[in-house]
N, C-alpha and C positions, 0 to 999 in steps of 0.2 A: 574045546574051543570051537566056537561057531563063527564063521566069517561070511558076511553078506557082501557079495560082489555085484557091482553095477558097471555095465559097459553099454555104449550105444553104437559101437563100431562093428558089431558082428563078430568080434574076435574073442568072445568070452570063453570058448572051449580051450583055447591055448592058455589063457590066464588061469583057468581052473586046473588044467593039467600041471602047470608049473607050481601052483600053490600046493597041490596034492603031492608033488614030488619033493618040494622044499619044506613043507609044513605038514607032514603026513598025519600028525595027531589032530589036525583040524578038519571039521566038516565045512565044506564050501557050498554055499547056497547062492544061486544066481537070482538076482532081484528081477521080478516081473511085475508090472503095474497091476495086472489083473489077478495076482495071487497074494494071499496072506501067508506070512512066514512067522515061525516062532522067534522069540527074541534072540538076537545074536550078540556076540561079544564085541566084534569089530566090523566096521564097514570099509570097503575099498571101492572108491568111486572115481569117476572122471566125468565132469559136467553133468551131475545128476539132475533129473527133472524135479520140479516142485512136489510132484506126487510122492517122491521118496522121503520127504522130510519127516513124516511121522515115524518111519522106521528108524531114522537116525537118532531120534530122541532116546532110544533105549540101549545104544551101544556105549562101550567104554572109550572108544576113540574112532575118529574118522580119518582114514588114510587117503590122501589125494594122490593119484598116479601122475603127478607132474609137479614142476617147481612153482608154477603160478596158481594161486588159489582164488582169483577173482571170480571164477565161475561158481564158487561156493559162497563167498562173502556177499555176493549180490543179493542173497536171500535175506540179509540183514537180521532182524530180530526173529524171523521165522526159523532161522537155523538154531538148533538147540544150544543155548549159551553154556551149558554145563559140560558139554562134550568137547574134549580137545581135538583140534584139527592138526594133522601131521602131514607135512609136505615131504617130497623127495629131496634129499640133500644134493645129489648129483646123479648117481645110478647110471653113469655112462654119458650123461648129457654134457658134462664139462668139456670133455675132449672134442665132442662134435661142435660145440659152440666155439671152442678155440680154433678149430679148423676153419669154420665158416668165416669168422671175423678176421682171422689172419689172411685168408684168401682175399676178402673184400678190401682190406687195408692195402695189401701188397699190389692188388690189381690196380688200385687207384694210384698208389705211390709210383709204381713202375710204368704207369700210363698205358697199360695193356688195352684199355678201351680205345684209346686213340690209335694205337698200332693196329687193332683189328679194323677200325674204320679206314685207315690208310691201306690196309691189305685188301679190303673189298674194292677200293678205288685203284688198286694197282700202283700204289705209291711206295717207293723205297726211300725213307727219309728218317734218320735218327732225330729224336726230339730232345729238347733240353730236359735234363733230369732235375727232379726235385732235390733240394738239399735236406737231408734227413734231420739236421739240427733245427731246421725251420719247419718241421713236420710233426708237432706234438699231437699225440693220440690221447684222447680223453674218454674214459669209460664212466658213464652215468650208472651208478649202482654197483657196489662192491661187495655183493654177497658171494656165495660159493662160486657161482658161475662167472660173475664179473671178475673176481680175483683170479680164477683160472685163465680167463682171457688175457688179463694183464700179464700174467706169468708167461704165457705163450708169446705175446708181443715183445716182451723183454729180450727174447732171443735175437730179435732183429734190430735191437739197439735204437728203437725210437724213443724220443723223450716221452715219458708216460705221465698221465695225470688221472686222478680218480676222484669221483665225488660220491658221497654217501650221506644219508640223513644224520648219522652220528659219526664222530671222528674215528677213523681207522688208520692202521699203519700197514703198508705193504712195502717191502724192500724195493728201492729203485723207483718208487712211484711218488709223485708230488700229490699229496692227498688234501682234499677240501671237504668241508662238511657244513650242513645246515644251509638255511636260506641265505645267510650272510656270505657263505663261501661259493654259492652257485654262480653268481655273476663273474667273479674272478676266474673260476674254473672255465666258464664258457669263453670268456674273452681271450684266453690263451690257448684255445683248442683249434686245431686244423682238421682233425678227423674226430667226429663225435660218434661214439658207440653207445646206444641206449640199451641198457640191460636192467631197467627198473621194474619193480613189481607195479602192477596197475592198482592204484588206490585213488580215493577222492583227491588227494594232494598232488598226485602225478598225472591225473587226467588232463590232457591238453597242456602239459607242462612246456612242451616245445612248440610254442606259438611264434608268431612273427617277431615279437619283441625279443624273445630269448634266442631264437635262431639267428637273429640279426647281430647278436653279441659275438657270434663265432668269428674267427679271423676271416678276412676276405678270401674267397676261393675255397672255403671249408667244404668238407664232405660229410654226409650223414649216413650212418648205418643203424638200422633199427631191427633188433632181434627180440624185442620185449613184447609189446602189445601195440596194435595200431592206434589206439586211442591216446597214446602218449603224444602224438604229433598232430598238430592242426594241419590237415592235408592241403587245403588251399594255400595256406601260408608257405608251406614247404615248396609247393609248385611255383608260387610267385617269386620266391627268393632264388630258385634255380633259374628261372627264365630271366630274372634281372641280372644274373651273373654273380650275385653275392655268394651263392653256393655253387660249387662245381658240379654237384650231382648227389646221388644217394643210392645206396643198396638197401632195399626194403624186403623183409621176409614176413612182415605182419601188417595187417590192415584192419581198418574199422569194420569193413564188411568182407567176409571170406566165404567163398572164393571172391577175388576181386572182380567186380562186374566188368564185362567186356567193354562197356562204354566209358569206363573210368579214364580220365585224362592221363593218369600215370602211364598207361600202355603206350601212349603216343609220344612220350617224352624220352628221347634217346639217352639222356643223361641219368635216367633212373633204371637201375637193374632190379628186376622183380623175381623173387622166388616164392613158391607156394607154401610158406610156413614149414620149412624143412631144416632150419638151422640146427635144431637139436631134438631129435625124436626120442620119445620115451622107449628105452630098451626094456622089453618085458622081463626077460630073465633076471637082469640086474636089479630091476625095480622090485620084483617079487622077493628076491633074496634080501634086499634091504628092508622091505616091509615085514617079512617073516622074522628077521632078527629083532626088529623093534617090538613086534608083538610078543616075542618070547621075553624080552626085557620087561615089558609092561606086566606080563603075567607073573613075573618074578618080583614085581614091586619096584623095579628100577626105573630111572628116568631115561628119556630118549631125546635125541636131537631132532630139530625140525618142527617143534611145536609152534604153531602160528600165533602171533600176537594179533588179535583181531582189531585192536585199536590202530595199530600201525598198518595192517593189511598185508603182512607177510611174516 
């Protein structure tokens, strides 16, 4: 078995070491643009350049070292149509995402931002608490990671809502589906958590019209992709008071430019795309197991539906 590995972060040595440890029967070849390699069985990539596409036409499957595959699908028809794309199912990202979102929800619900502001001003003053029954949390996107987040939030007894493209069932969650269910989902949500894949259908999904459907004083958490949100619309609705604020981990342009108005808005909490990092060892173990299944002629989970975009 020959594996073609591509990284652009300078950490290829650690990935190669883990693959050799967990898949000792394989030859690992690191892709370089200025070198020609013999055909390989599989490719393991993260945000590959267009120059790599000819090599990908000859493999049995392309493994993406992340949950989101928009960086691959952007190539459109230039990406070999006959080669399956395989994404990570979780590989340690689920618990990280649950930690991040739970923290953001609780920080807003318990008014810790307000208490920090009071602390800086030397003010000792208990604030009126939110009523949990009037604090429904809605998760947009009920895939593996979205479901894991809902399960974590259930421990805090928030009313939970979930929306997905097709109908799903999660215990304790009021589920909505399809375009016809989106408005009803938004109109009953006070904390919106965006966990959608980025596709042509979800690009700019959260514009002024849809964000305005949220309950007055709603809060937005985005851990998916920056392009899901129309940034000027979000800022306008926060400044108008319709939205209480936002916690944002992803942006259209990363790093977020220093002159971006989000930096000057105290009701927006910014983190540098750290909500759920790819854990190398766990990812390699999952990919290695799937490669062995494919070699044995078995099916694997995580095959990307290119028409749906995830």
